[in-house]
C-alpha positions as CSV (number, residue, x, y, z in Angstrom):
1,M,99.8,110.6,87.3
2,I,98.0,110.4,90.7
3,S,97.6,113.7,92.5
4,S,98.8,114.5,96.0
5,Q,96.9,112.6,98.7
6,Q,97.5,115.2,101.4
7,H,93.8,115.4,102.2
8,L,93.8,111.8,103.6
9,F,96.3,112.7,106.3
10,Q,96.6,115.1,109.3
11,L,100.3,116.0,109.2
12,P,101.3,119.3,111.0
13,K,101.2,122.1,108.4
14,D,104.4,123.7,109.9
15,E,106.5,120.5,109.4
16,T,107.9,118.9,106.3
17,Y,107.8,115.1,106.6
18,L,110.1,113.3,104.2
19,N,110.7,110.3,106.3
20,A,108.3,107.5,105.3
21,A,111.2,105.0,105.5
22,Y,111.2,105.7,109.2
23,M,107.5,105.2,109.5
24,T,104.5,106.5,107.5
25,P,101.8,108.6,109.2
26,L,98.4,107.0,109.7
27,A,95.8,108.0,107.1
28,I,92.7,109.3,108.8
29,E,90.7,106.2,107.8
30,V,93.4,103.9,109.3
31,E,93.3,105.9,112.5
32,E,89.5,105.6,112.6
33,A,89.7,101.8,112.1
34,G,91.9,101.6,115.2
35,V,89.6,103.8,117.2
36,N,86.7,101.6,116.2
37,G,88.7,98.5,117.2
38,V,89.3,100.0,120.7
39,R,85.6,100.7,121.0
40,L,84.8,97.1,119.9
41,K,87.0,95.7,122.7
42,S,85.1,98.0,125.1
43,Q,82.0,96.0,124.2
44,P,83.2,92.4,124.3
45,G,79.7,91.1,123.9
46,Q,79.8,92.3,120.3
47,I,83.0,90.2,119.5
48,T,82.1,87.0,117.7
49,G,84.2,84.1,116.4
50,Q,84.3,85.8,113.0
51,H,86.3,88.7,114.5
52,F,89.1,86.2,115.2
53,F,89.5,85.1,111.6
54,E,87.8,87.1,108.9
55,P,89.7,90.4,109.3
56,A,93.0,88.6,109.2
57,D,91.9,86.6,106.1
58,L,91.3,90.0,104.5
59,I,94.9,91.0,105.3
60,R,96.1,87.8,103.6
61,K,94.0,88.5,100.5
62,N,95.1,92.2,100.3
63,F,98.8,91.6,100.8
64,S,98.6,88.7,98.2
65,T,97.2,91.2,95.7
66,I,100.0,93.6,96.3
67,I,102.8,91.0,95.8
68,N,100.9,88.9,93.1
69,N,100.6,85.8,95.3
70,N,97.9,83.5,94.2
71,D,97.5,81.6,97.5
72,P,96.6,83.7,100.5
73,E,97.2,80.7,102.8
74,R,100.9,81.4,102.3
75,I,100.6,84.6,104.2
76,A,101.1,84.6,108.0
77,I,100.3,87.5,110.4
78,I,103.5,88.3,112.3
79,P,104.4,91.0,114.8
80,S,107.8,91.9,113.3
81,V,110.3,90.9,110.7
82,S,112.5,89.3,113.3
83,Y,109.7,87.0,114.4
84,G,109.1,85.9,110.8
85,L,112.8,85.4,110.2
86,A,113.1,83.4,113.4
87,N,110.5,81.0,112.0
88,V,112.4,80.8,108.7
89,I,115.8,80.2,110.2
90,A,114.4,77.5,112.5
91,N,113.1,75.6,109.5
92,I,115.9,75.7,107.1
93,D,116.9,72.0,106.6
94,E,120.7,71.3,107.1
95,S,120.7,69.8,103.6
96,Y,120.7,73.3,102.1
97,G,124.1,74.1,103.6
98,H,125.7,75.9,106.5
99,E,126.1,79.5,105.3
100,I,123.7,82.4,105.1
101,I,124.6,85.5,103.0
102,V,123.7,89.0,104.3
103,V,124.9,92.5,103.3
104,K,127.0,94.7,105.5
105,D,125.0,97.2,107.5
106,Q,121.8,95.3,106.9
107,F,119.0,96.1,109.3
108,P,119.6,94.2,112.6
109,S,116.2,92.4,112.6
110,A,117.2,90.6,109.5
111,V,120.6,89.5,111.0
112,F,120.1,88.7,114.7
113,P,117.9,85.6,114.2
114,I,120.5,84.2,111.9
115,Q,123.2,84.6,114.5
116,N,121.2,82.8,117.2
117,Q,123.4,80.2,118.9
118,R,120.8,77.5,118.7
119,Y,121.6,77.2,115.0
120,S,124.9,76.4,113.4
121,F,124.8,78.8,110.4
122,E,127.8,80.8,109.5
123,V,127.0,84.4,108.4
124,K,128.8,85.5,105.3
125,T,128.7,89.3,105.0
126,I,129.0,91.0,101.6
127,N,130.8,94.4,102.0
128,L,129.3,97.5,100.4
129,P,131.3,98.6,97.4
130,S,132.9,102.0,97.5
131,L,130.8,105.0,96.5
132,Y,130.7,106.4,93.0
133,K,130.4,104.5,89.7
134,D,128.0,101.5,89.4
135,R,127.8,100.9,93.2
136,A,124.4,99.1,93.2
137,A,125.2,96.9,90.2
138,R,128.5,95.9,91.8
139,L,126.7,95.0,95.0
140,S,124.3,92.6,93.2
141,R,127.2,91.0,91.4
142,D,129.1,90.5,94.6
143,I,126.1,88.7,96.2
144,I,125.7,86.5,93.2
145,E,129.4,85.6,93.0
146,A,129.4,84.7,96.7
147,I,126.7,82.0,96.3
148,R,128.1,78.5,96.6
149,P,126.7,74.9,96.9
150,H,127.1,75.2,100.7
151,T,125.1,78.5,100.8
152,A,121.8,77.7,102.6
153,A,120.2,81.1,102.0
154,V,120.6,84.6,100.8
155,C,118.9,87.0,103.2
156,I,118.6,90.6,101.9
157,G,116.1,93.4,101.5
158,T,114.4,94.4,98.3
159,L,116.8,97.4,98.3
160,L,119.6,98.8,100.5
161,W,117.6,100.2,103.5
162,T,120.1,103.0,104.1
163,D,120.0,104.7,100.7
164,G,117.5,103.0,98.4
165,S,120.0,101.3,96.1
166,L,118.2,98.5,94.3
167,Y,119.2,94.9,94.1
168,D,118.9,92.8,90.9
169,L,116.5,90.5,92.6
170,K,115.7,88.5,89.5
171,A,119.4,87.7,88.8
172,I,120.0,86.9,92.5
173,S,117.0,84.6,92.5
174,E,118.2,82.8,89.4
175,A,121.6,82.3,91.0
176,C,119.9,80.9,94.2
177,K,117.9,78.4,92.1
178,E,121.1,77.3,90.4
179,H,122.8,76.4,93.7
180,N,119.7,75.2,95.5
181,T,119.9,78.2,97.8
182,L,116.9,79.8,99.5
183,L,116.1,83.4,98.9
184,I,114.8,85.2,102.0
185,I,113.6,88.8,101.5
186,D,112.9,91.6,103.9
187,G,110.4,93.7,102.0
188,T,109.8,96.3,104.7
189,Q,111.4,99.2,102.9
190,S,109.7,99.0,99.6
191,I,106.7,96.7,99.3
192,G,103.7,98.9,99.0
193,A,105.7,101.7,97.3
194,L,107.7,99.7,94.8
195,P,106.2,96.9,92.6
196,F,107.1,93.4,93.8
197,D,106.0,90.2,92.1
198,I,106.5,87.0,94.0
199,E,105.8,85.0,90.9
200,A,108.6,86.6,89.0
201,I,111.2,86.7,91.9
202,E,110.3,83.3,93.3
203,A,111.5,84.1,96.8
204,D,111.1,81.4,99.4
205,A,110.1,83.8,102.1
206,V,109.1,87.5,102.1
207,L,108.8,89.3,105.4
208,C,107.3,92.8,105.8
209,A,106.6,95.1,108.7
210,G,103.3,96.9,108.3
211,Y,104.1,100.4,109.7
212,K,106.0,101.8,106.7
213,W,105.0,101.5,103.1
214,L,102.0,99.2,103.9
215,M,100.5,102.2,105.7
216,G,99.5,100.3,108.8
217,P,100.2,100.5,112.5
218,Y,103.3,99.5,114.5
219,G,103.5,96.0,115.9
220,I,101.9,94.0,113.0
221,G,103.3,92.7,109.8
222,V,103.0,89.9,107.2
223,G,105.1,87.1,106.0
224,Y,105.0,85.0,102.8
225,F,106.2,81.4,103.4
226,G,106.8,79.3,100.3
227,P,106.3,75.6,99.9
228,V,109.8,74.7,101.3
229,F,108.4,75.7,104.7
230,D,105.1,73.7,104.5
231,Q,106.4,70.9,106.8
232,G,108.2,73.2,109.3
233,I,107.5,73.6,113.0
234,P,106.7,77.1,114.2
235,I,108.7,78.7,117.0
236,E,105.5,79.4,118.9
237,D,102.7,77.0,119.8
238,N,99.3,78.6,120.2
239,W,95.7,77.5,119.9
240,I,94.8,79.6,116.8
241,N,97.4,78.1,114.6
242,R,95.9,74.6,115.0
243,Q,93.4,73.0,112.7
244,N,89.7,73.4,113.6
245,S,90.6,76.4,115.9
246,S,87.5,78.2,114.7
247,D,85.4,75.6,116.6
248,F,85.6,77.1,120.1
249,S,83.6,74.3,121.6
250,A,86.4,71.8,120.7
251,L,89.5,73.7,121.8
252,T,90.2,71.3,124.6
253,D,90.5,68.4,122.2
254,Y,94.1,69.7,121.9
255,E,94.4,69.3,118.1
256,E,98.0,68.3,117.2
257,R,97.8,69.2,113.5
258,Y,98.7,72.7,112.4
259,R,96.7,74.8,110.0
260,P,98.1,74.4,106.5
261,K,101.0,76.2,104.7
262,A,101.9,79.5,106.4
263,Q,99.1,79.5,108.9
264,K,101.2,77.6,111.4
265,Y,103.6,80.6,111.5
266,N,101.0,83.1,112.7
267,V,101.8,84.9,116.0
268,G,99.6,84.1,118.9
269,E,96.6,86.4,119.4
270,Y,97.1,87.6,115.8
271,S,93.4,88.6,115.7
272,N,94.2,91.9,117.4
273,F,91.0,93.8,117.2
274,V,92.8,97.2,116.9
275,T,95.9,96.6,114.6
276,V,94.3,94.1,112.2
277,P,91.6,96.4,110.9
278,M,94.1,99.2,110.7
279,L,96.4,97.2,108.5
280,D,93.4,96.1,106.5
281,K,92.6,99.7,105.7
282,G,96.2,100.5,105.0
283,L,96.5,97.7,102.5
284,E,93.2,98.7,100.8
285,R,94.6,102.1,100.3
286,V,97.9,100.7,98.9
287,I,95.9,98.6,96.4
288,E,93.8,101.7,95.3
289,W,97.0,103.8,94.8
290,T,99.1,100.9,93.4
291,P,102.9,100.8,94.0
292,E,103.4,101.8,90.3
293,R,101.6,105.1,90.8
294,V,103.5,105.7,94.1
295,Q,106.8,105.3,92.3
296,E,105.6,107.6,89.5
297,Y,104.5,110.3,91.9
298,C,107.7,110.1,94.0
299,S,109.7,110.3,90.7
300,Y,107.9,113.6,90.0
301,L,108.6,114.8,93.6
302,M,112.3,113.9,93.5
303,E,113.2,115.2,90.1
304,P,114.4,118.7,91.1
305,L,116.4,117.2,94.1
306,I,118.1,114.5,92.0
307,K,118.9,116.9,89.2
308,G,120.6,119.2,91.6
309,L,122.4,116.5,93.4
310,L,123.9,115.0,90.3
311,D,125.4,118.4,89.5
312,N,126.7,119.1,93.0
313,G,130.2,117.9,94.0
314,K,129.4,118.0,97.7
315,Y,127.1,115.0,97.4
316,W,126.8,111.6,95.8
317,I,123.7,109.5,94.9
318,E,123.4,106.4,92.9
319,N,124.2,107.7,89.4
320,D,122.1,105.2,87.3
321,E,118.3,105.7,87.8
322,K,117.6,102.0,87.0
323,W,119.5,101.1,90.2
324,R,117.7,103.8,92.3
325,A,114.3,103.8,93.9
326,N,112.1,106.8,93.6
327,H,110.5,106.6,97.1
328,M,113.8,106.6,98.9
329,I,117.2,108.0,98.0
330,G,120.4,108.3,100.0
331,I,122.4,111.5,99.8
332,H,125.9,110.7,100.7
333,V,127.6,113.8,102.1
334,R,131.3,114.0,101.4
335,D,132.1,116.5,104.2
336,E,131.2,115.6,107.8
337,A,131.0,119.3,108.7
338,V,128.5,120.0,105.9
339,L,126.4,117.1,107.2
340,E,126.3,118.5,110.7
341,D,125.2,121.9,109.3
342,I,122.5,120.2,107.3
343,K,121.2,118.4,110.4
344,R,121.0,121.7,112.4
345,Q,119.2,123.5,109.6
346,C,116.7,120.7,109.0
347,Q,115.9,120.5,112.7
348,S,115.4,124.3,112.8
349,A,113.1,124.2,109.7
350,K,111.2,121.1,111.0
351,I,112.2,119.0,108.0
352,H,112.1,115.3,108.9
353,V,114.6,113.0,107.2
354,S,116.8,110.2,108.4
355,Y,120.5,110.1,108.9
356,R,122.4,106.8,108.4
357,G,126.1,107.3,108.8
358,Q,127.2,110.0,106.3
359,C,124.0,109.5,104.3
360,I,120.8,111.6,104.4
361,R,117.9,109.3,103.6
362,V,115.0,111.1,102.0
363,S,111.7,109.2,101.6
364,P,108.6,111.1,100.4
365,H,105.1,109.7,99.8
366,L,101.8,110.7,98.3
367,Y,101.1,113.2,101.1
368,N,104.1,115.3,100.0
369,T,104.2,118.0,97.4
370,R,107.0,119.6,95.4
371,S,107.1,122.5,97.9
372,D,108.3,120.0,100.5
373,I,111.2,119.0,98.3
374,Y,112.1,122.7,97.6
375,R,112.3,123.3,101.4
376,L,115.0,120.6,101.5
377,T,116.8,121.7,98.4
378,D,117.0,125.3,99.7
379,I,119.1,123.9,102.5
380,L,121.2,121.4,100.6
381,F,122.1,123.7,97.7
382,S,123.0,126.7,99.9
383,M,125.9,124.8,101.4
């Protein structure tokens, strides 16, 4: 098992940060990459044509390694999931159908682009099953049963972002293929910390913000666009997404052809000299750690918490470990007064977690230790 990576970060020693699902802290090397990028921009004479393309190509290569994608040209640099999804929705052919499936309480960035009035898609929302037995398994079954010939796409996360309950992505993908339905995945809350294989899942698009489990900065992300989008038209027209854009002397030839595959979906000015090298460093660190070892370490961290929760009637968590992620769990609190007391005590003790409705979302990472978990359990199990 990998050891704690606390030494790579500069978190305050008097705080307990168990909130990676909100955003991860920058590793020291990622912060330094950003500082170096700022300094480079201060000396523009040092910026060459290579700076516009090569660092972003490294992002494509590194992210491809993480998701087992064999074609880096299928990776676009995007500023956010909503931007990537807007490109996806704008390029779903009407022959696929008129309905897009989402899950209730899905993160809004993965819903608003679908609701855009420029398109005629109907949103079908799958309600969350009640708590207690087999909740995650029932949710996946409900999604699969809702897919029909007129379903254009299923748009979901890799897991339920509020509490870490896992989807059966393989079974959902197979159902989509059966009905000629596209599978669009928001991987923000797990890719980098939970193994994901694009070859196995066969999703048509995978969108991921960089500031969480990819260990990068805010304002930059990545998107995988499958073959179905190769003939699409991007929502933004910019010079760098056109063929031969690396030839600065020919830019005013106004090339009409886009760069191939996902390269047409890059955001304008994607060569950001600060955030691109930061995300590069974050992805390199994820590759060195591997998502498998992140899961293993988080399982070790969470063991005393989960054991106590399963034996405590005040709380509920997903009961079957195969439907529960290790890097993020949701503790559903049955009594609202107890939840408010927990919030007060955590704030006083400088313990950082997230609250989503009646759920406490706990999301550790490799910079945490068992002592961080014990600080939280001291509060939860004193109720």
